[in-house]
N, C-alpha and C positions, 0 to 999 in steps of 0.2 A: 282476349284477356282484358281485364278492366284497367282503368288508368291507375288505380291504387296499386294493383299488382305490378303494373309496368314500372311505376316509380320505385317500388320496393326492390324490384329486380335490378333496376339501374343503380340503386344505392349499393346493393350487394356487389355489382360489377365494379363500381367505383372503389369499394373497399379492397377488392381483389387487385385492382390496378395499383393501389397504394402499396400493398404488400409485395407485389411483383417489382415495383420500383425500388423498394428497400432492398430486396434480394439482389437486384441488379447492381445497386450501389455497393453493397457488401462484396459482391463478386468482383467489381471493378477495383475496389480497395485492395482486395486480396491479390489481384493481378499487379497492382502498383507495388505492393510490398514484395511480391515475388521477384519482380524485375529488379528492384533494388538489391535483393539478396543475391541474385544471379550476378549482378555487376560486381559485387564484392569478391566473388570467387566461387566458381562452380566448375571444377576442372575434370571431375570424373564422369564416366559414361552414365553411371547410375544417377548422378545428380541431374544431368541434362535430360535423361529419360523421365525422371520425376517431374522436372519443370514442364516438359512437353505434355505429360499426362494431366498435370494440374491445369495447365493452360487450356487444354482441350475441355476439361470439365468446366472451367470457368466460362469458356466460350459457349458451351452447351447451355449453361444456366442463363446466360445473357440472351441467347437466341430464343430460348423457350419463354422467358419472361417478357420479351418484346414482340415476338412474332406469333408463336404457336399458342401460347397460353391464353392471350385475350380472345383469339378466335374460338378456341375450345370452350372457354368459359361462357362466351356469348351464346354458343350453341347449346350448352347444357342448361343455361338459364332461360332459354327460349326467347332470346333477344334478337332473333333473325326474322326477317320478313318471310311469311309463309309462301309468298309468290316468287320473289326474286332472290331470296336468301341473302340479302344485304343486311348488315347490322342495323338494328333499330336504336342502339346506343352509340354515341360518338366515341371515338378513341379515348377521349378524356373521361368517359364513363357517364356523361350527362345525357339526358333524353334527347333524341334526334328525330322526333315525330312531329309532323305539322298537322294540327287539327284531327288527330287520330288516324292519319293516313301515313303510309310509308313515304319518306321523302323522295325515294328513287323511282318507284313505280306507281304510287298513288293508291294502292290497295288499302282498304279499311283494315287496320290491325288492332285498334282499341274499340271496346264496346261503347264507352262513353268517356267524354273528356271533361 
């Protein structure tokens, strides 16, 4: 891939990271609000079950946005080294290639820089 394509893909990856972070913050805020609501009074079994299901959903969102989502997005954008399958973009979404070579194994991944 060319360096221009690589930079464009890194920018798309960075935008994904920002959206995923916002989703995670919203999920965390929902968890805080729910914990305050439970503290005020949640005595029935249905209420406790609802809280557990919602907490599971919030945990799933947070795990996906921090662990699984970035790996899947890097794979779909082609930001993995063809040789060692390590990410070519750092976790913060910025380019992580030195002189057109993979930082981990040294294979040439960019046509020109």
